[in-house]
The first five atom37 places (N, CA, C, CB, O) and aatype in JSON, in Angstrom:
{
  "aatype": [20, 20, 20, 20, 20, 20, 20, 20, 20, 20, 20, 20, 20, 20, 20, 20, 20, 20, 20, 20, 20, 20, 20, 20, 20, 20, 20, 20, 20, 20, 20, 20, 20, 20, 20, 20, 20, 20, 20, 20, 20, 20, 20, 20, 20, 20, 20, 20, 20, 20, 20, 20, 20, 20, 20, 20, 20, 20, 20, 20, 20, 20],
  "atom_mask": [
    [1, 1, 1, 1, 1],
    [1, 1, 1, 1, 1],
    [1, 1, 1, 1, 1],
    [1, 1, 1, 1, 1],
    [1, 1, 1, 1, 1],
    [1, 1, 1, 1, 1],
    [1, 1, 1, 1, 1],
    [1, 1, 1, 1, 1],
    [1, 1, 1, 1, 1],
    [1, 1, 1, 1, 1],
    [1, 1, 1, 1, 1],
    [1, 1, 1, 1, 1],
    [1, 1, 1, 1, 1],
    [1, 1, 1, 1, 1],
    [1, 1, 1, 1, 1],
    [1, 1, 1, 1, 1],
    [1, 1, 1, 1, 1],
    [1, 1, 1, 1, 1],
    [1, 1, 1, 1, 1],
    [1, 1, 1, 1, 1],
    [1, 1, 1, 1, 1],
    [1, 1, 1, 1, 1],
    [1, 1, 1, 1, 1],
    [1, 1, 1, 1, 1],
    [1, 1, 1, 1, 1],
    [1, 1, 1, 1, 1],
    [1, 1, 1, 1, 1],
    [1, 1, 1, 1, 1],
    [1, 1, 1, 1, 1],
    [1, 1, 1, 1, 1],
    [1, 1, 1, 1, 1],
    [1, 1, 1, 1, 1],
    [1, 1, 1, 1, 1],
    [1, 1, 1, 1, 1],
    [1, 1, 1, 1, 1],
    [1, 1, 1, 1, 1],
    [1, 1, 1, 1, 1],
    [1, 1, 1, 1, 1],
    [1, 1, 1, 1, 1],
    [1, 1, 1, 1, 1],
    [1, 1, 1, 1, 1],
    [1, 1, 1, 1, 1],
    [1, 1, 1, 1, 1],
    [1, 1, 1, 1, 1],
    [1, 1, 1, 1, 1],
    [1, 1, 1, 1, 1],
    [1, 1, 1, 1, 1],
    [1, 1, 1, 1, 1],
    [1, 1, 1, 1, 1],
    [1, 1, 1, 1, 1],
    [1, 1, 1, 1, 1],
    [1, 1, 1, 1, 1],
    [1, 1, 1, 1, 1],
    [1, 1, 1, 1, 1],
    [1, 1, 1, 1, 1],
    [1, 1, 1, 1, 1],
    [1, 1, 1, 1, 1],
    [1, 1, 1, 1, 1],
    [1, 1, 1, 1, 1],
    [1, 1, 1, 1, 1],
    [1, 1, 1, 1, 1],
    [1, 1, 1, 1, 1]
  ],
  "atom_positions": [
    [[119.55, 135.33, 48.18], [119.71, 134.21, 47.31], [120.26, 133.1, 48.13], [120.61, 134.54, 46.12], [121.02, 133.24, 49.08]],
    [[119.76, 131.9, 47.63], [120.06, 130.57, 48.2], [121.04, 129.82, 47.4], [118.82, 129.75, 48.32], [120.83, 129.68, 46.2]],
    [[122.06, 129.36, 47.94], [123.1, 128.55, 47.21], [122.89, 126.91, 47.59], [124.68, 129.11, 47.69], [122.74, 126.56, 48.76]],
    [[122.9, 126.12, 46.66], [122.83, 124.76, 46.83], [124.16, 124.14, 46.29], [121.59, 124.22, 46.14], [124.49, 124.25, 45.11]],
    [[124.87, 123.49, 47.21], [126.17, 123.0, 46.99], [126.21, 121.43, 47.09], [127.11, 123.64, 47.99], [126.1, 120.86, 48.18]],
    [[126.37, 120.76, 45.91], [126.54, 119.21, 45.88], [127.93, 118.77, 46.41], [126.38, 118.64, 44.37], [129.0, 119.3, 46.11]],
    [[127.76, 117.78, 47.2], [128.97, 117.08, 47.64], [128.93, 115.65, 46.86], [128.99, 116.92, 49.34], [127.93, 114.93, 46.9]],
    [[130.02, 115.34, 46.21], [130.19, 114.26, 45.35], [131.09, 113.26, 45.87], [130.61, 114.69, 44.11], [132.04, 113.57, 46.59]],
    [[130.81, 111.99, 45.49], [131.66, 110.82, 45.79], [132.71, 110.58, 44.84], [130.88, 109.65, 45.87], [132.88, 111.48, 44.02]],
    [[133.42, 109.64, 44.75], [134.44, 109.4, 43.58], [133.82, 109.08, 42.31], [135.38, 108.25, 43.88], [134.43, 109.19, 41.24]],
    [[132.63, 108.69, 42.4], [132.06, 108.24, 41.04], [131.1, 109.49, 40.56], [131.13, 106.71, 41.2], [130.29, 109.4, 39.64]],
    [[131.32, 110.54, 41.25], [130.59, 111.78, 40.75], [129.17, 111.77, 41.05], [130.72, 111.95, 39.27], [128.41, 112.46, 40.38]],
    [[128.72, 111.0, 42.05], [127.24, 110.87, 42.34], [127.1, 111.8, 43.61], [126.73, 109.21, 42.62], [128.03, 111.94, 44.41]],
    [[125.89, 112.41, 43.75], [125.75, 113.38, 44.83], [125.44, 112.58, 46.07], [124.63, 114.45, 44.53], [124.6, 111.67, 46.11]],
    [[126.21, 113.0, 47.1], [126.05, 112.11, 48.37], [125.27, 113.02, 49.44], [127.61, 111.58, 49.01], [124.57, 112.58, 50.35]],
    [[125.52, 114.35, 49.18], [124.96, 115.37, 50.12], [124.78, 116.57, 49.46], [125.77, 115.61, 51.29], [125.51, 116.87, 48.52]],
    [[123.77, 117.39, 49.91], [123.65, 118.78, 49.31], [123.74, 119.66, 50.45], [122.3, 119.04, 48.5], [123.1, 119.41, 51.47]],
    [[124.51, 120.72, 50.36], [124.67, 121.83, 51.35], [123.94, 123.04, 50.93], [126.12, 122.19, 51.57], [123.95, 123.43, 49.76]],
    [[123.3, 123.67, 51.91], [122.47, 124.95, 51.62], [123.13, 126.08, 52.29], [120.96, 124.85, 52.13], [123.51, 126.01, 53.46]],
    [[123.26, 127.12, 51.55], [123.72, 128.38, 52.12], [122.64, 129.41, 51.83], [125.11, 128.82, 51.54], [122.41, 129.85, 50.71]],
    [[122.02, 129.74, 52.9], [120.93, 130.84, 52.7], [121.55, 132.22, 52.97], [119.65, 130.61, 53.72], [122.59, 132.28, 53.63]],
    [[120.99, 133.27, 52.53], [121.47, 134.61, 52.51], [121.91, 135.02, 53.89], [120.42, 135.55, 51.98], [123.03, 135.53, 53.98]],
    [[121.24, 134.87, 54.93], [121.62, 135.35, 56.19], [122.47, 134.42, 57.16], [120.43, 135.72, 56.83], [122.81, 134.73, 58.3]],
    [[122.75, 133.22, 56.53], [123.36, 132.18, 57.27], [124.93, 132.56, 57.13], [122.95, 130.65, 56.68], [125.38, 133.02, 56.08]],
    [[125.71, 132.33, 58.29], [127.05, 132.44, 58.24], [127.85, 131.47, 57.55], [127.45, 132.51, 59.4], [128.93, 131.81, 57.06]],
    [[127.37, 130.17, 57.45], [128.13, 129.02, 56.72], [126.96, 128.11, 56.14], [129.19, 128.1, 57.8], [125.8, 128.18, 56.54]],
    [[127.38, 127.3, 55.21], [126.49, 126.32, 54.73], [126.2, 125.17, 55.6], [126.97, 125.86, 53.56], [127.03, 124.79, 56.42]],
    [[125.1, 124.62, 55.45], [124.75, 123.46, 56.29], [124.19, 122.36, 55.31], [123.67, 123.88, 57.44], [123.76, 122.58, 54.18]],
    [[124.26, 121.13, 55.93], [123.7, 119.98, 55.16], [122.07, 120.14, 55.04], [124.11, 118.55, 55.92], [121.36, 120.3, 56.03]],
    [[121.56, 120.09, 53.68], [120.08, 120.27, 53.68], [119.4, 119.22, 54.39], [119.53, 120.32, 52.33], [119.65, 118.02, 54.24]],
    [[118.53, 119.69, 55.18], [117.59, 118.84, 56.05], [116.16, 119.07, 55.78], [117.81, 119.1, 57.53], [115.6, 120.09, 56.19]],
    [[115.51, 118.13, 55.08], [114.01, 118.45, 54.75], [113.14, 118.85, 55.86], [113.33, 117.28, 54.15], [112.07, 119.44, 55.7]],
    [[113.64, 118.52, 57.04], [112.69, 118.97, 58.13], [112.81, 120.35, 58.63], [112.83, 118.13, 59.29], [111.98, 120.91, 59.34]],
    [[114.1, 120.93, 58.13], [114.44, 122.38, 58.37], [114.47, 123.32, 57.33], [115.63, 122.49, 58.9], [114.33, 124.52, 57.55]],
    [[114.66, 122.81, 56.13], [114.88, 123.57, 54.94], [113.75, 123.38, 53.96], [116.18, 123.19, 54.32], [113.2, 122.29, 53.87]],
    [[113.41, 124.36, 53.27], [112.45, 124.34, 52.07], [113.21, 124.49, 50.69], [111.36, 125.55, 52.2], [113.9, 125.48, 50.47]],
    [[113.08, 123.47, 49.79], [113.75, 123.76, 48.56], [112.75, 124.54, 47.53], [114.29, 122.38, 47.94], [111.65, 124.2, 47.11]],
    [[113.46, 125.63, 47.3], [112.85, 126.76, 46.49], [113.68, 127.21, 45.39], [112.57, 127.94, 47.33], [114.32, 128.26, 45.52]],
    [[113.74, 126.48, 44.26], [114.67, 126.96, 43.23], [114.2, 128.13, 42.41], [114.97, 125.86, 42.32], [114.96, 128.58, 41.55]],
    [[112.94, 128.71, 42.61], [112.44, 129.79, 41.9], [112.81, 131.06, 42.49], [111.05, 129.71, 41.77], [112.54, 132.04, 41.79]],
    [[113.41, 131.3, 43.71], [113.65, 132.31, 44.32], [115.14, 132.74, 44.2], [113.21, 132.11, 45.56], [115.81, 133.04, 45.18]],
    [[115.59, 132.73, 42.98], [116.92, 133.28, 42.85], [118.07, 132.24, 43.45], [116.94, 134.7, 43.62], [119.05, 132.66, 44.07]],
    [[117.84, 130.92, 43.2], [118.88, 129.94, 43.71], [119.97, 129.7, 42.69], [118.24, 128.59, 44.08], [119.74, 129.75, 41.48]],
    [[121.2, 129.41, 43.24], [122.3, 129.05, 42.43], [122.67, 127.56, 42.81], [123.52, 130.07, 42.64], [122.48, 127.13, 43.95]],
    [[123.19, 126.84, 41.84], [123.7, 125.5, 42.07], [125.21, 125.33, 41.75], [122.9, 124.55, 41.24], [125.73, 125.76, 40.72]],
    [[125.83, 124.68, 42.69], [127.22, 124.35, 42.49], [127.58, 122.99, 42.63], [128.0, 125.05, 43.34], [126.88, 122.28, 43.36]],
    [[128.69, 122.46, 41.97], [129.11, 121.01, 42.16], [128.35, 120.07, 41.34], [128.94, 120.57, 43.59], [128.91, 118.99, 41.1]],
    [[127.17, 120.27, 40.84], [126.4, 119.19, 40.16], [125.34, 120.16, 39.33], [125.63, 118.02, 41.32], [125.06, 121.32, 39.63]],
    [[124.84, 119.46, 38.28], [123.66, 120.13, 37.7], [122.37, 120.29, 38.59], [123.29, 119.37, 36.49], [122.08, 119.43, 39.41]],
    [[121.66, 121.33, 38.42], [120.42, 121.5, 39.07], [119.52, 120.14, 39.29], [119.66, 122.5, 38.25], [119.04, 119.85, 40.39]],
    [[119.38, 119.44, 38.25], [118.49, 118.44, 38.29], [119.13, 117.38, 39.14], [118.1, 117.99, 36.93], [118.34, 116.69, 39.78]],
    [[120.37, 117.13, 39.25], [120.89, 116.03, 40.1], [120.77, 116.48, 41.55], [122.41, 115.67, 39.75], [120.56, 115.7, 42.47]],
    [[120.91, 117.77, 41.68], [120.63, 118.2, 43.23], [119.19, 118.25, 43.48], [121.22, 119.68, 43.62], [118.83, 117.96, 44.62]],
    [[118.34, 118.56, 42.65], [116.86, 118.53, 42.86], [116.46, 116.97, 43.26], [116.05, 119.05, 41.44], [115.7, 116.74, 44.21]],
    [[117.01, 115.99, 42.49], [116.79, 114.54, 42.58], [117.26, 114.2, 44.07], [117.66, 113.68, 41.38], [116.55, 113.53, 44.82]],
    [[118.38, 114.66, 44.4], [118.83, 114.19, 45.74], [118.04, 114.67, 46.89], [120.2, 114.58, 45.97], [117.8, 113.97, 47.87]],
    [[117.62, 115.92, 46.73], [116.67, 116.58, 47.66], [115.35, 115.78, 47.73], [116.38, 118.06, 47.2], [114.82, 115.49, 48.8]],
    [[114.84, 115.42, 46.5], [113.54, 114.67, 46.5], [113.73, 113.24, 47.19], [113.01, 114.48, 44.96], [112.84, 112.76, 47.89]],
    [[114.83, 112.65, 46.96], [114.98, 111.4, 47.73], [115.22, 111.64, 49.24], [116.16, 110.57, 47.16], [114.82, 110.78, 50.02]],
    [[115.79, 112.66, 49.68], [115.92, 112.94, 51.11], [114.59, 113.18, 51.78], [116.8, 114.14, 51.32], [114.43, 113.01, 52.99]],
    [[113.64, 113.57, 50.96], [112.35, 114.11, 51.58], [111.52, 112.64, 51.82], [111.46, 115.33, 50.45], [110.62, 112.54, 52.65]],
    [[111.89, 111.69, 51.1], [110.98, 110.47, 51.11], [111.33, 109.61, 52.28], [111.11, 109.6, 49.77], [110.72, 108.57, 52.49]]
  ]
}
């Protein structure tokens, strides 16, 4: 299972998304060059709604 953890600023906007993969020891900041966003494979979302996390990741890829 993959965990996506939103980091929020004081206005509750997502400023970073951390990813914790099943085999990883600790979460890391999502990097579109290293990570693949796959919410169909049993992903869980924390800190913000799934849609806000997905939007942040989409902007990071651009």
